[in-house]
N, C-alpha and C positions, 0 to 999 in steps of 0.2 A: 483501530487507533494507530496513527503513524506518529512516531516520536524520533527526533534527532536531537542529540545532545541536551536532552531535557525539555526540548520545545515540541508542543503537540501542533501538528500541522494537518489540517482537515484533509487536504489533497495535494501531495507533492509530485504530482504527475502532469505531464502535457496532455491536452486533448481530453481532459476529464469533463464530467458533467456536474452542475450545480447540485449539491446534496449527495454526490457519490464520493468514494474514497479511492477510485482507480482511474486509469487513463491509459492511453496508447503507449506512452514512453515516460520512464521515470525522469524527473528534473534533478534527481540526485545522482551525481556521478560516482559510480562504485569505486572509482580510483581514489576518491577521497575517503572512503569508508575504512574503519578499523573493524571492531567486533559488532555483533548484532544478535539480538534474540527474537525468535518468532514464537508467540504464545498463542496456541489455538483455543485455549479455553481455561475457565477457573483461574484467571490470572491473579497475581498478588494485588494487595490493597493499593499500591502506589499508582496503579493504572485504573482509570475510571472513565465514565461517560460514554462507554461503548459496550455493546452486547455480544460482539462476535469474537474478534481476535485482536492481537497487539503485535506490531512490528517496531521494536525498539532499537534504534540504530545509533552509532556513535562514529563521528569522524576521527580520524587519526591526526596525530600531532605531526607537524613537519620536521624535516630533519635539523637537529639543533647543532650539527657540526660542519655541514657543507651544502653547497647548492646542488639540487638534483632536479630533473624534469623529464617530461615526455611530450614529444611532438608526433601527432598523427594526422595523416591525410588520406581520404578514400573518396570514392565516387558519390558517397552519400553525405559528406561533410568533413569537418576537421575538428581537432581537439588539441588543447595544450594543457599541461599540468606542471606546475613549478612549486618548489619547496626550498626553504633556506632558513638559516638561523637569523634572528633579528640583531643587527649590529648593537653592541654595547649592552645587551641583556643576556647574560648567561642562562643557558637552559630554555631560552624562549625560541619560538619559530613561527613561521608563516607558511601556509600552503594554500594554493589557489588553482582553479581550473576554469577553463572556457570551452564551450562546445557550440559549434554551429553545424546544422544539419539541413540539407535540401535534397530532395529527390528530383529537381528540375533537370539535372545532368542526365539522369537515367531516362527522362522523357525526351531530351534532345537526342539521345542515341537511339530512341525508338524501342528501348526495352520495356518502359512503362507507358501504357496508353491511357492516360488519365488528364482530364482537364484541370482538376483541382488535386494538388498533392501537399501533404503536410511538410511544413518548415517549422524549425524551432531553433531558438538560441537559449543557453543557460550559463550561469556562472556561479561558482561557489568559492567560499573564502573561510578559512580557519586561522585565527590568531590565537597564539598560546604564549602567555606571559607568566614566567615564574617570578613571584614577588617575595623574595627572602625564602626562608626554610619552611613556613608554615601557610603561605598563601599562594594561590594560583588563580588567574584571571584569563578566561578564554572567551573569544567571540566567534560566533557562527553566522554566516550570511548565505543566502540563496537568491538568485534573481533568475526568472525564466519568462519567455515569451514564446508562444506557438500560434500558428495560424494556418487555416486552409481557406484560400481566398478563391472566389469564383465571380466572374462578371456576368454570369448567366443563370442566376438563381431563378428558379421556377416555382414550384409549389411547396414541396418539402425542403427542410433545411439542408443545404449543401456547402454552406460556409460557416466556419466557426473559429474561435480563438479562445486561448486561455493564457492566463498570466499568474505568477507566483512571486511574492516578495517576502523574505524571512530575514529577521535580524534578532539576534539574541546574545546576551551576556550571562556568564556563569562564573560566580565568585566562590571559590572553595577555601574554606579556612580550617586548619587543623589546630584544635586547642590542646589536644593530647593524643596518645595512642588509642584512647577509648572514645574520644568525643570529636566529631567532624561535623561541619555544617556546609550547606550550599545555598546560595541566593541566585535566582534566575530572574531576569527581566527580558521579555522578548515581544516581538510584534510580528504578525503573520497576516498576509492578505492573499486571498484567491479571487481572481476575476474570470468570469466566463462570458463570452459573447456569441450569440447566435444570429444568423442572417436568414431571412425568409423571402419567398417570392415577392415581387413588387417593391423591393427596396427596404422592406421592414426589418428591423433589428432590435435585439433586446440584450442589455448588458447588465449583469449581476455581479456583485462583489461582496465578499464577507471579510471583515477585519476583526482581528483578535489582538488585544493588548493584555499581556498577563505578567503578574508578579508572583513569584513563588519562593517559598523558604522552606528548607528541610534540615533537620538535625538527626544524626545517627549517634547512638550511645552503645558501646560494647562493654558492659560492666564485667564480664568474664568471657573466656573463649567459648562458652556454651550458650550465650545469650547475645542477641542483637536487636535493638529497638530503634525504629525509625518513625519520626513524626513529621508530617508535612502539612502546610496550609498554602493556599493559593487564591488569588482574586483574579477575575478576568472580565474585561469589557468587550462586548460584541457589537459591531455595527454591520447591519445588513442593508445594502443599497440596490435599488432596481432602477435602471435607466432604459425605459422603453423608447422606441424610435419616434413615435408621434404623441406621446402622452407625458403627463406631469411625472417628474421624478418622485420616487418613493424611498423613505429610508426609515429604519427601525433600530433601536439599539436596546441593550439589556446587559445586566450584570449577573455573574454567577461566582459562587464561592465554594471551594472545595477543601477538604481536610481528609487525611488518612493516617492510620496508625498501624505499624506492622511489627510483629514480634516473631523472631527466628530463635527457636529453642533446640538445641542438640540434646535431646533426652538422654541418649547413650551415644557412643561414637558412631554407631550405624543406624540411628533412628533420629530423623529430624522433623519437627513440627513447625509449619509456618502459618501464622494466623494473622487476621487483620480486619480492619474496618475501613471502608471508604464512605464518605458523607459528601453530598452536594445539595446546594440550595440555589435555586434558580429564581431571579427577581421578577421576570416577566409574568410568571404565573403563581409566584409566592409558594412554589412547592419545594419539598425537600425529600432527601432519601437517605437511608442508613443501610449499607450493604456489607454483610459479613463474608469473609473469604477464609479458607482453610485448605492446607494440604499436608499430607504425611508421606514421608519417603523412608523406605527401608532398604538397606544394603546388606544382605546376609553374608555376601562375598564382595570382594573389590570389583569383580566383573559384573555382577547382578544388582539391579536396583528396581524395587517395585514402588508404585506411587498411586496415591488416591487423592483426588482434589474435589472441592466443592465451593460454589461461589454464586452470589446473587449479584447480577450486573444490570444497571438500569440506565437507559439512554433517553435524554429529553426530546420527545418527539413533539409534532406541532401543539398539542394540547397538554399532555401530561407525560409522566415517565412510562415508557414501555419497559418491560422486564424480561430477562433471561435468566433461568436458573441452570446452572452448569453442573454436570456430574462427569467426572473424568477418572479413568483407570489406566495406568501405564506401566510399561516394562521396558528396561534398557539393558542391553547385553553388550559389553565391551571386551571382546576376545583378545584384542591387542591395542596398542596405543594409537593406530591409524584406522581401526575399524569399529564402527558402532551400529548397532542393530536396535531399532526402537519400535515398539508396538504400542498403540493407544486406541481405546474405545471410549466413545463419549455420547451424551445425550444433552440437548439444550432444550428446555421447555420455555416457550414464549407466552407471555400474558400481557393484557393491556395494550395490545397492538392496534394502531389506528386502522379503523374499517369505516365504511359508509354508515351514516347515522339515519338518513332519510329514505334510503333505498335497501331493498333486499337483494344482494348480489354477491359475487365471488371475490370483490376487490379487497386486498390486504397490503398494507405497507410493506410487509415482508418480502413482496415480490418487486420492489422498486429497486432498479439498478442506480436511478438518480431520481431526484425529487422536484422535477420541473413540471409546469402545466398541470398541477394538482389543486383541486378546489379543497383547500384546507378547512374552509367553514363548514363542510359536511362530513368531517371526520370526527369520530368518537373512539377513545381508547378502550375498546371492548373485545377486540380479536384474540385468537389463540393461534399457536403454531408450535412446531417441534422440529428439530434437526437432530439426527442420530447417524452414527457410522463408526468405521474403524479405520485405522491407517497403519500400514507397515512400511518402515523406512530403512534403508541401508546407506550408510555413509562410509566410503572408503577414502579417507583424506589423502592428499598428494604424498605418495611415497613410492619408491621404486619406479619412478617414471609415469605413474598414472594415477587417476582418480576417478571414482564413480559416486554419483548420488542417485538413488532410486527411491521413489515414493509411490506406493500403490494405495489408493483410498476407495473405500465404499462409503457413500454419502447419500442421505435421503433427506429431503425437506418437505414438510407438509404444513398446510395452514387451513384455516376456516375463516371465510368472510362473514358479512352480516346475515347471510342466508343460512349459516350453521352448517354448511356441507364442507366436508374435508376433501382437499385436493393435493395432489403433488404439485410443488410450485416451480417457479422460474429457475430456481438454483438446485433443483433435484437432478443432478448430474449423474447419479447412480454409481458411476465409476470414474476414477481419474487416475492416470498412469503418467509419471514424469521419469525420464531417464536422462541423466547428464553425465558425460564422461569424457575423458581425454587421455591420450597416451603420447608420450615423447619418444621419438626414435633418434638416438644419437648418430650424426652423420660423421663427425670428427671431434676432436677435443675442443673445437670452438663453434661448432654449428649443430642445430638440432631441427628435425622435422616434427611438427606436432599435428595430430588429427584429433578433433573434438567434435561432439555433436550434442544436440538437445532434442529429445523426442517427447512429444505430449499427445496423449489421446484422452478425451473426456466425453462422456455421454451427454446428450442434448437434454436440456431441462424442459419441463412442460410449458406449453403456451396456449393462449385462445386463439384459434385461427381467425383469419380476416373474413368478414362478410362482404363479399365483392359487391353484390347488389346495393346493400345499404351504404357501402362506401361511396358508390357512384351517386346515389341520392344525396348524401351529406357533402361530397366534394372533399372528404378526408378519410383518414383510416378509421373504420368501424370494426370492432371485433364481435364474433358471434358468441354472445354471452350464454346462449342456450347450450352451447358446447364448451363451457368454461374449462380451460386447461385441459382440453381433450386431444391436443395435438403435441407431438414431440419434435423438438428441433433435432436436426442432423448431428451426429457426433462430430466433435472438433478434433481434427488430426493435423499435426504439424511437425515437420522435421527441419531443423536448421543444422547445417554442416560447415565446419570451419577447418581449413588447413593453413599452417604457418611454417615459413622457413626463418629461423632465428640464427644471427651471426653474432657471436659474443667476443668482446674484446675486454681489456683490463677494467675499463671505467665506463664502458658503454655497450649498447646492444642495438642491432638494427633487425627489424622484422618485416618480412613481405608476407601478407596474408590474403586469403580469398574465402569468402563465405558465400553460401547460397541459403537465403531465408525462404522458408516454405519450399524445401527442395522437391517435395513431392507434388507441388503445384496443385494443392487442393483448394477449392473455393469453399471456405469456411464462412458460413453465413453468421453475421453477428445479429442482425434484426431484419424484419421484413416490414413493409409499409405500403399503403395505397397511394399512387401518384395520379392525380386526376389529370395532369397534363398529357400523360401517355395513356391513361385510362387502363392502369394494369397494376397488379402486385409487383413491387421491386424489391431488391435485396441489397443490404450494405454488408460488404465482405471485410473480413481481415486481410492482412497483407497478401499480395500475390507472390508468386516466385520472384525473388529479387537477388540478383548476383551482386556481390560487392568485392572490390578489389582495393587494398589499401597498403600503406607504408607507416611504420612506427619506428621512431628513434628514441631511445631511452638513455640518459646520461647521468 
C-alpha cells in the first residue's frame, strides 16, 4: 500500500505494470517529502486492502517566510523545486517541483547502445493554507508521464508507457486539545500502455475517487481513539488496439477503529479493527489488529504484533495472517539497531480451478494477460524471515543505513505441491552510506554509495521446443519453479563538490549507476523473431554528471 498525504495510490511509479505496485522510477520527488513510515507487517487498523506492507509518506510544507528553490541539470535530465509563502495568508505556503528525464543524450554520446530508452516527466504540488487558529487546508497533486518508444516492435512487447494523475484535499479541524478531525477528498488515475508486434497496442487505466473522514479523541494522556470511514468508486477501462472498448466500475466502503492504550509508562497496547465491503461481489471482511510494545529501559524496546489482512482479488478476498516479533536498541540519539522476525500465512489465494498445476497469484509481479475466469480462491502460501537493520543518522559528517534480510516465500498451486516462489530471494543486503570531507570553511567533498545484493527467486524454465511450436513463451511445467534466477548485484557511487555561501549553495556531482557493470536479468522470454531465449536487463553502467544550485 502506497499512501501520500492520506491518498492511497495504487502505483506511484513510472514504468510499472497494471496490477503491480512497483516500477522503474518513482514519480514522487524525494525533495518534496517530509517524514515517512515503512511498515513490513501487522500494520495498524488505519491501513487496509493490502496483505504485504505499507509505505506511508507525507509531503513537507513549503517555507512560510521566504522564497527558496533548487535548480538541477545533468546529462540524464533536469529538475526544479520552488517553495514560498502565499501572499496575504500568514502561515500558508506553496511548494512545487518538475522533473524531465531523458537518456537520449547518453545515446548520442555513444555511452548507451539502445534503440529504445526510457523518458519521463513528472510534477508535484503542495499547497498549505492556515485558516485561523483551528483549521488547516492542504492540497496535494502529482502528474507523471513515462514512455519507451520504438518504431521497430517485433514479437514481444518492447514499447510501453505509463501515466499518473493524483489530486487530493485534506481539511483538518481542531475542536479542542482532545478532539481533532480530518476530511479527505481525492482522485487517482493510473494508466498503462503496451505495444506489440504488428502495430497492436493495449491501454488500461484505473481511476479511484475517494471520500474519507476521520476523528481522533484523546480523553486522557493514556488513551487515544481514532475512527475512520471512507467510500471509494473505482473505474477500470480497457482500450485494445483493434477491439471494442471495455469498462467496469464498482464501489467499496471501509471503516476502521483504533485504540492506543498506555497501560503503564513503559507498556503500550495498540488494537483495532479494519472492515471493508466490496460492491461488485457483495463481500465483506472484518480484520483484527493488535500490537504490544514494552520498553524496560529508554534504550530498549520489545514488540509483538498480530494482524489479519485481506486483499480483494479477482473473485473473493485473499487473506494473510501476520505474526511479528521485534526488538529496537538505541545506544545514542543518532544510532538505532532494529531486529525483526516474521511469518505471514496466506490463504484463499487465487489458483487455477479447471487444471491441476503450480500456478498461484502469489507469484504475480503484475496482473496482466491472466484468465481470471479460471481462478478460484483456494490456494495457500507462506512468507517467513528475519531482518537486522542499523541506522546511523547524519551526524559527525557521515551516515550509514544497513539492512540484512533472510526471506523465504513458499506456495502451493492447485496440484497441492509446495514450491519456493518468485519472491524467494533467500537473502537481501542493502548498504547506504555517505561521508563529508571539509575542504575549507565554505566547501565540502562528499562521497556516497548504495550497494544491493539479493538472491534470485525461483522460476519455471522456458521449454524451448514448445515455445517454437507455439510461437510464444512456454514454460516447462514439468519442472515448475525448478530454476533459480541469478543473484541481483548493483553498486551506485556518487561524488559531490559543494560550495556554500550565505544564502545559496552550488554543487557539482558525478555518479556511476551500476558501477560494477553487472548484467542483472529482470526476466527472460522466448522471441520467435530471433528464435531464441532473450533477456530483459536492469540498468547498464550509466555515468551521470550534473550541476545543482540551491538558494
